[in-house]
ChimeraX commands (.cxc) that place a marker at each C-alpha (Angstrom):
marker #1 position 2.84,12.55,-17.72 radius 0.5
marker #1 position 6.49,13.63,-18.33 radius 0.5
marker #1 position 7.47,12.33,-14.89 radius 0.5
marker #1 position 5.70,8.98,-15.51 radius 0.5
marker #1 position 7.57,8.49,-18.78 radius 0.5
marker #1 position 10.86,9.46,-17.17 radius 0.5
marker #1 position 10.19,6.89,-14.36 radius 0.5
marker #1 position 9.65,4.13,-16.90 radius 0.5
marker #1 position 12.82,5.01,-18.87 radius 0.5
marker #1 position 14.94,5.26,-15.74 radius 0.5
marker #1 position 13.56,1.94,-14.57 radius 0.5
marker #1 position 14.80,0.40,-17.84 radius 0.5
marker #1 position 18.09,2.07,-17.53 radius 0.5
marker #1 position 18.46,0.90,-13.91 radius 0.5
marker #1 position 18.91,-2.71,-15.13 radius 0.5
marker #1 position 22.21,-1.66,-16.64 radius 0.5
marker #1 position 23.52,1.01,-14.25 radius 0.5
marker #1 position 24.24,0.31,-10.60 radius 0.5
marker #1 position 22.54,3.42,-9.28 radius 0.5
marker #1 position 19.33,3.83,-7.32 radius 0.5
marker #1 position 17.03,5.19,-10.05 radius 0.5
marker #1 position 14.45,6.34,-7.52 radius 0.5
marker #1 position 17.01,8.92,-6.28 radius 0.5
marker #1 position 17.72,9.95,-9.89 radius 0.5
marker #1 position 13.99,10.26,-10.61 radius 0.5
marker #1 position 13.36,12.41,-7.46 radius 0.5
marker #1 position 16.31,14.59,-8.34 radius 0.5
marker #1 position 15.06,15.04,-11.88 radius 0.5
marker #1 position 11.47,15.85,-10.77 radius 0.5
marker #1 position 12.62,18.37,-8.11 radius 0.5
marker #1 position 14.68,20.13,-10.77 radius 0.5
marker #1 position 11.85,19.98,-13.29 radius 0.5
marker #1 position 9.21,21.37,-10.93 radius 0.5
marker #1 position 11.52,23.98,-9.38 radius 0.5
marker #1 position 12.31,25.22,-12.89 radius 0.5
marker #1 position 8.56,25.62,-13.62 radius 0.5
marker #1 position 8.07,27.51,-10.31 radius 0.5
marker #1 position 10.98,29.90,-10.93 radius 0.5
marker #1 position 9.69,30.65,-14.45 radius 0.5
marker #1 position 6.60,32.08,-12.85 radius 0.5
marker #1 position 8.69,35.00,-11.60 radius 0.5
marker #1 position 10.25,35.81,-14.96 radius 0.5
marker #1 position 9.08,38.51,-17.30 radius 0.5
marker #1 position 7.87,35.97,-19.93 radius 0.5
marker #1 position 5.94,33.88,-17.36 radius 0.5
marker #1 position 5.03,30.20,-17.72 radius 0.5
marker #1 position 2.97,28.81,-20.62 radius 0.5
marker #1 position 1.10,26.27,-18.50 radius 0.5
marker #1 position -1.81,26.16,-20.91 radius 0.5
marker #1 position 0.28,25.43,-23.99 radius 0.5
marker #1 position -0.72,25.53,-26.91 radius 0.5
marker #1 position -3.06,28.28,-25.73 radius 0.5
marker #1 position -0.87,31.42,-25.96 radius 0.5
marker #1 position -1.40,32.48,-22.33 radius 0.5
marker #1 position 1.64,32.86,-20.07 radius 0.5
marker #1 position 0.97,32.79,-16.36 radius 0.5
marker #1 position 3.24,34.51,-13.81 radius 0.5
marker #1 position 3.57,36.18,-10.47 radius 0.5
marker #1 position 2.99,39.06,-9.87 radius 0.5
marker #1 position 0.21,39.17,-12.42 radius 0.5
marker #1 position 1.61,42.24,-14.22 radius 0.5
marker #1 position 4.66,41.32,-16.37 radius 0.5
marker #1 position 6.40,44.64,-15.85 radius 0.5
marker #1 position 6.77,43.80,-12.10 radius 0.5
marker #1 position 8.45,40.41,-12.77 radius 0.5
marker #1 position 12.14,39.72,-13.02 radius 0.5
marker #1 position 13.77,39.95,-16.39 radius 0.5
marker #1 position 16.05,36.96,-17.22 radius 0.5
marker #1 position 19.69,38.00,-17.57 radius 0.5
marker #1 position 18.87,41.33,-15.92 radius 0.5
marker #1 position 20.67,43.09,-13.12 radius 0.5
marker #1 position 18.40,41.59,-10.39 radius 0.5
marker #1 position 19.20,38.03,-11.56 radius 0.5
marker #1 position 22.89,38.63,-11.84 radius 0.5
marker #1 position 23.33,40.57,-8.62 radius 0.5
marker #1 position 20.87,38.79,-6.36 radius 0.5
marker #1 position 19.51,35.47,-7.56 radius 0.5
marker #1 position 22.77,34.02,-8.89 radius 0.5
marker #1 position 24.81,34.78,-5.71 radius 0.5
marker #1 position 22.06,33.46,-3.46 radius 0.5
marker #1 position 22.01,30.16,-5.45 radius 0.5
marker #1 position 25.80,29.91,-5.29 radius 0.5
marker #1 position 25.69,30.52,-1.51 radius 0.5
marker #1 position 23.01,27.78,-1.03 radius 0.5
marker #1 position 25.10,25.28,-3.09 radius 0.5
marker #1 position 28.18,26.07,-1.03 radius 0.5
marker #1 position 26.17,25.74,2.21 radius 0.5
marker #1 position 24.70,22.34,1.14 radius 0.5
marker #1 position 28.21,20.95,0.21 radius 0.5
marker #1 position 29.66,22.27,3.44 radius 0.5
marker #1 position 26.92,20.98,5.70 radius 0.5
marker #1 position 26.86,17.48,4.06 radius 0.5
marker #1 position 30.52,17.12,3.18 radius 0.5
marker #1 position 30.83,13.73,4.77 radius 0.5
marker #1 position 28.04,12.37,2.67 radius 0.5
marker #1 position 29.58,13.73,-0.51 radius 0.5
marker #1 position 32.95,12.15,0.32 radius 0.5
marker #1 position 31.24,8.80,1.12 radius 0.5
marker #1 position 29.29,8.98,-2.10 radius 0.5
marker #1 position 32.29,9.63,-4.29 radius 0.5
marker #1 position 34.42,7.02,-2.57 radius 0.5
marker #1 position 31.98,4.47,-3.97 radius 0.5
marker #1 position 33.01,5.42,-7.50 radius 0.5
marker #1 position 36.77,4.88,-6.69 radius 0.5
marker #1 position 36.31,1.23,-5.60 radius 0.5
marker link #1:1,2 radius 0.2
marker link #1:2,3 radius 0.2
marker link #1:3,4 radius 0.2
marker link #1:4,5 radius 0.2
marker link #1:5,6 radius 0.2
marker link #1:6,7 radius 0.2
marker link #1:7,8 radius 0.2
marker link #1:8,9 radius 0.2
marker link #1:9,10 radius 0.2
marker link #1:10,11 radius 0.2
marker link #1:11,12 radius 0.2
marker link #1:12,13 radius 0.2
marker link #1:13,14 radius 0.2
marker link #1:14,15 radius 0.2
marker link #1:15,16 radius 0.2
marker link #1:16,17 radius 0.2
marker link #1:17,18 radius 0.2
marker link #1:18,19 radius 0.2
marker link #1:19,20 radius 0.2
marker link #1:20,21 radius 0.2
marker link #1:21,22 radius 0.2
marker link #1:22,23 radius 0.2
marker link #1:23,24 radius 0.2
marker link #1:24,25 radius 0.2
marker link #1:25,26 radius 0.2
marker link #1:26,27 radius 0.2
marker link #1:27,28 radius 0.2
marker link #1:28,29 radius 0.2
marker link #1:29,30 radius 0.2
marker link #1:30,31 radius 0.2
marker link #1:31,32 radius 0.2
marker link #1:32,33 radius 0.2
marker link #1:33,34 radius 0.2
marker link #1:34,35 radius 0.2
marker link #1:35,36 radius 0.2
marker link #1:36,37 radius 0.2
marker link #1:37,38 radius 0.2
marker link #1:38,39 radius 0.2
marker link #1:39,40 radius 0.2
marker link #1:40,41 radius 0.2
marker link #1:41,42 radius 0.2
marker link #1:42,43 radius 0.2
marker link #1:43,44 radius 0.2
marker link #1:44,45 radius 0.2
marker link #1:45,46 radius 0.2
marker link #1:46,47 radius 0.2
marker link #1:47,48 radius 0.2
marker link #1:48,49 radius 0.2
marker link #1:49,50 radius 0.2
marker link #1:50,51 radius 0.2
marker link #1:51,52 radius 0.2
marker link #1:52,53 radius 0.2
marker link #1:53,54 radius 0.2
marker link #1:54,55 radius 0.2
marker link #1:55,56 radius 0.2
marker link #1:56,57 radius 0.2
marker link #1:57,58 radius 0.2
marker link #1:58,59 radius 0.2
marker link #1:59,60 radius 0.2
marker link #1:60,61 radius 0.2
marker link #1:61,62 radius 0.2
marker link #1:62,63 radius 0.2
marker link #1:63,64 radius 0.2
marker link #1:64,65 radius 0.2
marker link #1:65,66 radius 0.2
marker link #1:66,67 radius 0.2
marker link #1:67,68 radius 0.2
marker link #1:68,69 radius 0.2
marker link #1:69,70 radius 0.2
marker link #1:70,71 radius 0.2
marker link #1:71,72 radius 0.2
marker link #1:72,73 radius 0.2
marker link #1:73,74 radius 0.2
marker link #1:74,75 radius 0.2
marker link #1:75,76 radius 0.2
marker link #1:76,77 radius 0.2
marker link #1:77,78 radius 0.2
marker link #1:78,79 radius 0.2
marker link #1:79,80 radius 0.2
marker link #1:80,81 radius 0.2
marker link #1:81,82 radius 0.2
marker link #1:82,83 radius 0.2
marker link #1:83,84 radius 0.2
marker link #1:84,85 radius 0.2
marker link #1:85,86 radius 0.2
marker link #1:86,87 radius 0.2
marker link #1:87,88 radius 0.2
marker link #1:88,89 radius 0.2
marker link #1:89,90 radius 0.2
marker link #1:90,91 radius 0.2
marker link #1:91,92 radius 0.2
marker link #1:92,93 radius 0.2
marker link #1:93,94 radius 0.2
marker link #1:94,95 radius 0.2
marker link #1:95,96 radius 0.2
marker link #1:96,97 radius 0.2
marker link #1:97,98 radius 0.2
marker link #1:98,99 radius 0.2
marker link #1:99,100 radius 0.2
marker link #1:100,101 radius 0.2
marker link #1:101,102 radius 0.2
marker link #1:102,103 radius 0.2
marker link #1:103,104 radius 0.2
marker link #1:104,105 radius 0.2
view
């Protein structure tokens, strides 16, 4: 439902902004869904059944899950995400340059 509302709002905004709003919507939805997936691995879990106070997570026992802001996140998760970002920019550098040249015209 949230994605559907975002699609409508981005469609309205697309009449004023010269950007392909389908790309913006897909980027938004990928970020939204990946955030929900990663929350499954946190100590708190994910409240998918809100307002029912049940938090789901993986592994099922919360003491086995990753604590946000903990040593595992700071020493493993964050560096891996930085490495992935660097790799994506390096491997698609030409596309980034072409994309940003469009703003300079």
